N, C-alpha and C positions, 0 to 999 in steps of 0.2 A: 666595327669592323677591327678584325686584329691587323695590327702594323708589321708589315714585311720588314725584316731586320736585314740590315745589309750586311754581307759578308765581305770582308777586304783581305790581303795578304797577310795582315797582322794576326787576325782571327783564326786564318788557316794555320799560320806558323805557330802561334801558341798551342793549337790542338795537336800538332804535329810534335813540337817538343815535349808534350805531356804525355805524349804516347798515347792519346783518348782514340784510338783507332776507329772505334764502333760510331763514336759522336761525330768523327771527321767524316766519316762515309756518309753518315745520316745528312749530313750539313751539305756534302757534296751532291748528294742525289736531288737535294730541293733545288739547287741552281742552274743556272743557264748553261750551257756546254760552252759557250763564247765568253761567258763572263769568266769561268774556270780557265779557261786558254790564257785569257788577257792577264790573270792573277799569276798562272803558272809562267808566263814569259818573264814577269819580273821577277821570280825567284833565282835563287841559285841552283845549278844543274841538278846537282844531288837531291833537294829538296823538292824540285819538280818531278824528277823520277819517281821519289817514293809518293808523293800526290796521286801521280797515273797509277801507281800501281794499287793505290787504294780506291781507286774508282769503281763503282759500279760496271760491270761488263758491259752492260747496254748501252752505257755513256761514252766508254772509252775511246771508240772511233771517231763520233763526233767530236770530241774534245781534240783528240789527236789532230784532227781536219783542221781546227781553228788556230793551232799552235803556229808559231814562226818555224820556218825552215831549218832554222840550226837546232831549236829544240827538238823537232822532230827527228832530226837526224840521231843526235844524242840518245834519245830516249830508245828509238828503233835498234840504234847499236847496242844498248844495254840490256836488251829484253833477250831471252832465249830465241831459237828458230821458232819453235812452235809459237809464243807469245806473238813475234813480230809477225809471224804469216797469219794469224788470228786478227789483227789490227788491219792488215793489207785486205785480207778478205772481206771485211766489214767498212772498208773506205769505198767511196766512188771510185769507179776506174780511171777518171782523169783526175782525181786529188792523189791517187796512189801515184799514178804514171809523173805527176810534179814531183812528187818526193824522190822516187826511185831515179829520175833523170839527175838530180844534185847528190847522189850518194856513189861511193867507190864502187867499180863493177863488182868485184869479191863479195861486197854485203847485198847488192842487187840478184847476183847469183844465188847467192844462200836464201834468201828472202822467197824468191821465184820458186825455188826447188821445193819449198816446203807449201808454198800457197795451193789452193784448190785449183784444178784444173781450168775451169772457166774463168777464174781471176788471172790466171796466167796468161792465157789465152787472148782477155782483153786487155791486159798491159802491154803486151807483145804488140799487138794490133797497133795500139796508140804511140807506142816507142817508134814504129816506121816513118812517123810523119815529121818533117822537117821542123826545126826550132821555131816557135812563134807562126806556125800554121793553123788554121782551122782544125785541122786533123788532130794536131797535139794536144789541143785543149778541149776537144769534144769528150764527152761522155757517151759509152755505149749502152748506158742502161735508160732504155726510153721503150714507150709501148708503141709495138705496131701491129696495125690490123691487116688482114687482105680483104680486098675490095670485094670478095664473094662472101664474104661472112654476114650472116644477120645482126643485128642489134643485139639481141639475147646472146649470141656467141662471142660478140665484142665484148660485153659487159663481164661475162665469165672469163675471158681472158685479162681483162683490166683486174678482177679479183686474184687472180691466180699470181700475176706478177708485177702488179701495181707496187706494191710493198717494197719490192727492190729496185724500183724505178726512180729516177730523177725528178720527174714530174708525172703527173696523172692528167693535170687539166687539157693537155692536147696529145691526141694519139694520131701515128701517122699511117696513112693508107698505103700499102704496096700490091702492085700486081704480081702475079707467079714469078716474076725474073727478078723480084725485088727491086723494082724502081719504084720511086716514088711519085704517087699518081695523084695524091689530096691529102687532106688533114680533115680530124673530125673533134669538135670540143667535147669533152667529158658531158657537160651540163645538155649537150644538145641529144646525146645520145638517152641521156635519161629521160628526157621528153617525149621520144620515138617510140613507137610500136615495137614489141620485139620482132616481129617477121619482116620489118624493112631490111631490104639490104644495104649495105655500107655505102656501095656505088653509089647509090640514088641519093644520100643525104650529104654526102661529103663536100667539101670545098675542095675544088679542083685547080683554085689560084694560088698555087704553091710557091712561096718564096725561099730559097735554100740558097746555102753556101757551099762552094767547092772545098774540099779538103785542103787543097793547096792555097786557099786564099789566103793573106796575110791577116793575123789577128787583129790587127789595128784596123783594115778595113771592115772585118766582122763585126768589130765594136759598131762601127759608124753604120751599118745595117741596121742594127738593133735600135740606135736614136732615129734612124730615118723611118722606120717601121713600127716602132713602139711595140716591140714585140717581148715576150719574157723568155720566150724559147725558140731555136731557130735549127731547122734541119741541115745536116752536113752531107751530101752526096759526092761520090766519085764522079770520074770523067764519063762514065755511062750511065749516071743519074739514079745510081742504086743507092738508097739509103745505109750510111756506115754509122751515124753516131748523130748527137745534137749538142748543140751549146745553149746554156742555161744563162740567166741574166746575172747570177753570181759570178761566173766565170767572167763575164762583160765586165764588171764593177773592178775585179782582179788587172784585168786585161788595162782599163783604164788608169788606174793608179799607176801600174807598172809604167806604161809609156809616159803618162805625166811626171812621175819621179825621173823617169831615163832624160826626157827633155829638159827639164830642170837643171839635172846636173852635167848636160851637155852645154847647155847655155851658159853656166858657170865655170866651166873650163875643168869638168872633173869626170875622169872615166866611170861611167855607170855601174853602180854596183845595187844588188837586189838585197841588199842584209839593212836591219836597221840601224840608225846612226850608232848605237853603244854596242852593238855587237860588230863592228867592224874595228880589228886591232889598229894601233898606232901606225906600224910599218904599213899593213895593207892600205890605211887611209894615205899614208905618205906615198905609195906606189901607184895611187890612183888621182893624185895631185900633180906630182912633180913632172911627168911627160910634158903636161900642157903648160905648165909654169916654166919649163925649160924653153919650148917652143916659143911662148910668147915673150920671155925675157930676150932671145936671140932676134926674133922680129922686131922688137923694139930696138933694137941698135941702129935699124934704117932711120929711127926717127933722130938718132944722136948723130947720125952721119949728116942728114939734111942740116943740121942747126949747126954743125962744123962746117960747112960748105957756106954758110951764110954769116961767117965771123965778122966781116968787114962789115955788113949792115949792121948787126948787134953792136959792133964798137962806135959806129956813128951816130946810132940811134938808140942807147942802152934803153929807153922808155920801150922799144918795141918788146923786149924781153918780158915785161910786167903781164902782157895781155896775151901770152902763149899759152898759160894755162887755161884760161877763160875760152879761149878759142878750139883748142883741142878737148876740153870736157863737154862743151856744147856740141860739136862735131860728133863726139863719141855719143852722147845722149840720143840726139836727133836720129843718128845711125840705129841704135838699139831699139828705138821707138818704131821704127820701119820695120825692122828685122822681126823682133817680138810678134807684131801685127801680121806679118805675111807667115810665118811659122805656125802661129795658132789658125789661121786661114787652112793653110796647108794640112795641120792635123785634123780639122773639122771636115776637110773636103771642099771646103767655101772657094780656093784659089787652086789653079792649077798652071803648069808651065807655060800653056798656050795663052794665059792672061798677063804675062809678063810686061807686054807693052801698055796694058790697061793699068797696070798697077803703076808702072813707073811714071803715066800720064798724070795719074792721081797724086802720086808723091810730089811729083814737081810742083804741083799747083799747090798742094799744102805746104812745101818746102819754101816756095816765093812767100807766102802768108806769115810763115814763122819767122823765116830769115828777116823779111821786112819790119816787123814787130819788134823782133830783138834788135835789131839795128836801129831802128828808130828810139827806143829806150835807152839804149847803150849810147846813143850819139849825142841824147842829152846829158847823160851821165858823165860822158867823157869832156863835154866842154864844159859845164857849170861846177863839177864836184872835182874832176881829175885836171882841170885847166890845160889841157892839151890843146896844142895848136891845131888848124883845122885839116891840115891834109893828114897827119898821122890819126885823127879821130876818122877820118873817112876811111883811110885803108884799113882801120879795125874793122870798122862797120861794113865796108864791102865785103872784105874777108868773111866776116860772119854770113851774111847771106848766101856767098858761094860755097863756103862750106856746109852749111846747112842741106843746101841743094845736093851737093856732092854726097854727102852722108846718107840723105834718104835714098838716095840713086842706089847706092852701094848696098844701103841696110835691105832694100825691097828685092834688088836684084839677085844677089849672092844666095840667100835660101832657094829660090826657085830654081836656079841654074844647081846648086847643088842637088835637089830633089831629080831634076832631069837626068843627073848623070849618076845617080844611085847613091849618094852621100847622104847620110841623115842631115836635114836643113837645120836642126837643133845646133850642129856643129859650127856654122856661120852666124852665129848668136854674139851677145854683146863683147866677150874677149877679143875674137878674132877682128871682127868689124871695126872695133874701136882702135886697134894697132893698126889697120888699114886706113881708117880715116884720119888718125894722129898723122899719118906721113903726107896725107892728101893737105890735111889742115895748113901744115908748116910751109908746105912747097908752093901753096896758094899765098900765104900769109908775106913769105919771103921776095916772091916773085912780083907781087903787087909793091912792096914796099922799094925793091932797088930801082924798079920802072917809074915810080912816081916819085920817088925820091933821088932818083938818079944817081944811086950808090954803086961804085965799082964792086964788083966781087972778086 
């Protein structure tokens, strides 16, 4: 059996530099479109464009669809009007729409002016829907059948339009007003008699998504029903498009990336790490850093207000970092669990008291375990007096409890009032918990040790 030769960026660069264009074209024609796109993403823009121009025409659109958005924009802007329009005409409408949404208006106008009328109509149709809605990510290339058709008529239609459709596995059955009334699988059609009517063999229990449904909710429906494609309907239940599993994978990656960045106090970006410039990275990170720095001044104010306590018992200072870090970690654990539950649809705002009750019980167990361990350590290793050790350990239990309450409730409240729950993750919760931790610590210390503040 002949061994398959692995082609990498170095091999393509060598062929390109030696101007062996015929051999390069033959090599590219034997490769997978996704592999070519991955190599092109690693190249300089000029080399990437040269590779793209050498690609066989029947591969160009597939490779283009797999490129990063920055590379797509560079290539489409470098092509002639006719070349750019040919690429757009051969892309799926939803992929073409995603690209054009990111490009300057004058470039979009130029490309659409030269595109085929059907392509232009499909893209304009998709551009009407709100960003991140099901309508904005659906494709209009699907197979629709009338309920009055026979199986023979349906198969003829599939053969005629199937090549340009996103999927042929499932066909969508419409009535004369284009309302979605059922679905039928291609394999089911092939097993039926030619003269049977579609209405008699279709599945009329249809699961669909509204065009205005949020894309994250749409992704959850795919997970719930284990679909590879799902129809999208308007408010009158007329079929306007479908969403396929490849779109859902992109949505899940996009939403997960956005949540991770927000949880790390970074304004989200849809660009790869090395594609984001230094100053753009600076702009994405600086606002949150400023906000968190300013909010952290409250912590400093609390410490300042208890200077007498610290002056009388300097040993108290040594345990401030441990209490603040433990509280921050406890709050982050709760918030991440709730944010994940919200993202997966496992938790809703109505569950807030149930979540609080659970976190209280978890907090007490965690707090008592940490306090017991710490108490032994404070007495045996740190040789603290009983009162000081007691203050630290009681504070530990209370801090963990309050931290978990804050960590579980803030994301739920944020989701209820329309904010992204991920914003209420680690950095913000840690800042809040730090202030609570110090307030509890010094309040206990001044009362138990009878310190005048």
